[in-house]
N, C-alpha and C positions, 0 to 999 in steps of 0.2 A: 509485534502484532502482524498477522497474516494480511495481505493486500486483498481487499475485496474486488472480486471481478464480476462485472456485469453479467447478467444471464441474457444471452442473445437469442433471438427468435431463429428459426431455421434460414429466414431470407437474410437477416443481419450476419449471421454466420457465413452464409455463401458470400456476401458482399465482402466481408472482412478477409475471408480466404482469398477472393479474386483480387482485392487490392493487395495483398501481401505477394500473391504469385506474380502479377503484373508488374509491381514495383521491382521485384527482383529481376524481371527482364529488362526493365529500365536502367537498373544499377548494372547489370551484366553488359548492355550495350554501352553505358556511359564508361564503364572501365575500358572497352574496346577502343573508345575515342580518346581516353585520357592520356596525358603524357605518362610515359613508363619510366623514365629515369631510373630511380632507385627502387620503385614498386611501393614505397610508403604510402603515396597517395591512393593507389588502387586498393591496397590492404585495409584503408581505413574507411571504405565505402561501407554504409549501413542502411538497411530498411528497418524502419520503426513503425509498427502498428499500434495505435491507441484507440480502442473501442472502434469507431468508424472513420478514422482518418489514417493517413499514412504519410510517412516522411522519408525521404532518400536524402542522405547527407554523407558529406566526407567530413571526417574529423581530424585529418592531418592539418597542422598549423598553416601550412602553405597551399591548402586547397583552393581557398578563394582567390588568391593571387594567381595561381595556374589557371583557373576558370576564367578569370576576367581580362588577363592580359593577352590580346589578340595578336601582339607583335612578338611575343616570345617564341622561339624556335627550339624544337627539342629534337637532339640527335637520334633518340630511340623512337621517334614518331609521336603521334598524339599532339593534341592542341587545346585551345581555349574552348570554352562553351560546350564541354564534353556532356554534362549534366543536363543543361538546357537542349542540346540537340537530341540526345535520346529521349528526353521526355517529349519532345516534338515529334519524334518518330514513332513513339509508342502511346496511345492513348488510353490511359488507365481508366477514365470515366467511361468510355465506350466499352471496354472489357467487363467492367463491373456491372454496367447496365445489361449486357448480354447474359451475365450469370444470374443476376437477379430476375431477369425475364424467365429464365429457364427454372429457376426455384419457385416461381409463382405459378408456373404451369402454363 
């Protein structure tokens, strides 16, 4: 059976697009800060938009350990709290609010 998708108003569509675009910026920045080692962690980064919510996550099994261990040192650079730091630097809510204000005229 086909998935039923909600019909979004122009404002909701603008908000959804802004969430996706800004979340991709957060993921890009997070990847810059993440440990590089074998690259599997960075490759596992995902942005998922569901209706009017967005999730940024890493699916690699070791992602949570890399993120939380402040004392781990990586020869190829990067460090802990990469996603948290990126999300602190880029305010998704502010970007979405700006786009919604523009869509409302």
